N, C-alpha and C positions, 0 to 999 in steps of 0.2 A: 393391612396389619392393624389399622384403626378402628374399623369395625369389629374387630375381636377383641380389642382393649375396650370396648365401649360396651361389648356383652357380658365381658368379664368383670366391667365396674357393675352394671346392672345386676347381676346375678350376685354380685358380693353384698352389694345394698340389700339385697331380697335375704340372703341367707343370714346378713348381721341382724335384719330385722325380726327374722324367725329367732335367732338366738336371744336377741335382747326380749323378745315377750316370754321365752321360754325361762329365763334367767328370772325377769323381773315380775311375771305373772300380770303383765299390763293389761288393761281392757281395750286393747288396740289390736286390729288384726295385722297380723307380722307384715304384710305388703304396703299397708299404710306405713307402718314405723319406718319400713325400707324405704319408701317413696320420700319421705321426710328428711331421710338420711342423704338420699341423693340429692335433696332440694339444696341440703348445707353444703355438699360437696361441689355441687355446681358453680360454687361462688370462687372456685380457684379456675381461672380461665385455660389452664392445662387439661382439664378434664373436661370441658365442653365438647371440643371438635371430636373426642371419640365417642362421647355418649350421642352427640348430634349425628355421628356415622351410624351408629346400632340404631337411632330412633329411624330414621330413613330408610334404614335395610328392613326394619320391621314395618314400617310405614307401607313400604313398597311390595309387600307380601301379605297384607292385612286382609285380603279376600279369602285367603287359604283359612284363617281363624274360624271362618262361620261355615266351614265345610262340616266340622261334628255337628254344628246347632242343626244345620239342615237335615242331616241323618237321621239325627235325633228326632225330627219332627216327622219325618218321612215314616220311621220305624213306628212311632206312636200315633199314625192318623186317627185310629179308633178313639183315642182317648181324647184327641183335639178336636173330634167331631161331638163326642160326647158332652165334653166342659169347654168348648172353645168360646160360647157365647158368654160364659160365667168368667173364662179366664179375661176376655177381652173387657168386660164390665170392670173388673178388679184392675186390669193395667191402666184402663183410663182414669179411673177414679183416683188410684194412686198417684197417677202421675199429675192429675190435677191438684191434689192434697199436697204434694211436693212444692208444686209451683206456688201455691196459694203461701204455706208456710214460708218458703223462700222469700217471697214478695213482701211478707208482712216482717219478717227479720230484715231484710233491707231497709224498710221505711223507718223500723225502730233505730237501726243503728245510723241512718242518715239524719234522723231528729236530733240525734244525741250529739251528733259532730258537727 
C-alpha cells in the first residue's frame, strides 16, 4: 500500500507542476516545478516512507525504461550510420562544455563563500 501511496504522491506533484505552469505561464518545465514541490513535501517525515517505497520500485525496474530507446536506435540504424559521427562529436563537446561551465560556476561560488 505504501508503494501506491508513493506513486500517487509522485503523480500528484507532477500534475500540480503542470497546473501551476499552465496557470502562471512560468518559464520552467512542469516536471521541474513538480520536483521542487516534492522536495518541499519531503520535509514531512510521514511522506518520506511512501516516496522511498515508490523510488525503490522504480529503480528496481529502471532497465525497462531503456527499452524504447533501444528500439528507436535499432529502428533508425541508417540515420545513426549516416550522422553517428557528428552526433558523437556534438554529444562529447556539449558534455565537456557543461562540465567546464559547472566547474567555473562552482569555483566562482566557492570564492564568494
